[in-house]
N, C-alpha and C positions, 0 to 999 in steps of 0.2 A: 504494500500500500504506500502511495507517495505521501510525502510530508507536505501538508497545505501551508506550512510556515516557512518552507524553503525559500531562501533569498534568490531571486532571479537576477542574473547579471544584466545590466543595461546594455542594449545593443549599441556598439560604438557609433553607429550612424545617427543615433538619437541624442548623443552627448551635447550637441550644439543647439538643441531645441530648448527654448526657454519660454516660460509662461509668467504672466503677471495679471493679477486680478485686484479690483478695487470695487467697493460698494459704498455709496454715500447718499445723502439726502441733499438735493439742491432746491433752492427756493428763491423767490423774488417777490417784491411787493405787488407789482403789476401782474395780473393773471397771464398765463402762457396758454395760447391756443394750441390745439392738436397739430395744426399746420406748422407752427413755429417749433414745436417739439420734434416734428419730423425733420425740419431743416437742421435743428441742432444735432439730432442723431446722425444724419447723413454727413454733416460737416465734421462731426467728431470722428467718424470712421475714416474719412479722408485725411484728417489732420494726423491721427495716430499712424496710419499706414505711411503717409508721406514722411513723417518724422522717423519712422523705423527705416525706411529706404535711405533717407539722408544719412543716417547713422551707420549704414552698411549692412542692413539685413539682407540675407541671401534669398530667403523665401518668407513670405507672409503666410503662415499656416492658417490662422483663422483669427480675426479680430471681430469681436461682437460686443454689443451692448443691449441691455434691457432697461427700458424706462417704464416704471410702474407707478400709476396714480389711481385715485379713487374710482374713476369711471372709465379708465382705459389702460392700455399698455402698448408699447412698441418694442420691436426687436429689429436691431440694425446689425448688419454684418458685411464683411468684405473678405474675400478669399484670395485676393491678388493685388493688382495694381491700384494705386490711389485712383479714385474715380469710379471704381467698380463696386458700388455699394447698393445693397438692397435694404429697404426699410418696409417692414410689414407690421401688422397688428390691428388693434381696434382703437380708433379715435374716441376720445371722450370729451367731456366738458372742459373749458378752460380751468386751470388750477394755479395755485400759488406755490406748490411744492410737489416733488416727485422723487422716487427712489431711482438711482442710477446704478447699474452693475456693469462693469466693463471686464472683459476677459481677452487678453492678448496672448497669442501663441505664435512665436516667430523663430525662425532658424537663422543663426548667424549673428546674433547680438548677445552681449552679456546680460545677465539679469538686471544689473544696474542701468544699462543703456535702455533696455526695454521698459523698465519702470520710469525712467526719465522721459522717454518718448511718449508714454501714455499719460503721465501726470502733466507734462508741459502742454500737450495738446488739450487736455481737459481744462487746465488753468486758463489758457488763452481763449478758449471758447466760452468758458464761464464768464470771463470778463466781457467778451463781445455781446453775449446775450443778457448780461446783467444778473447772473445767478450767484447766489451765495452758497458756499459749501458748509452746511450746518453740522454734519456729523459723518463719520466713517464707520462702516460696519465690519470691514475686514482689516 
């Protein structure tokens, strides 16, 4: 019988794959429409992927974001080049706050570079859209 706790060696081809995730609550005084949330999500995916490419990423594995609020949710993702973004979900009523979860998986960047690419893109777009980062969950 095989040991279920046996340590599996990492495939050397996977050693350069890094992941970074963040979850936070964003808000602003002026309500945000679902269309503006879609724009934010799309621009965020473009900004993260472009930042990763600038920093030397060899392959963008999967960069995705979830925006969840009282009456709706959005899922944005990109699997390749900046500009190749899909935003799906259910639009809801305008809101003052929402939960954002980002997960970036990239080949060819250090963990620190991937974190910097994700966080700097988020910071720049928060500023552009006037969002405050109230709290982090991860």
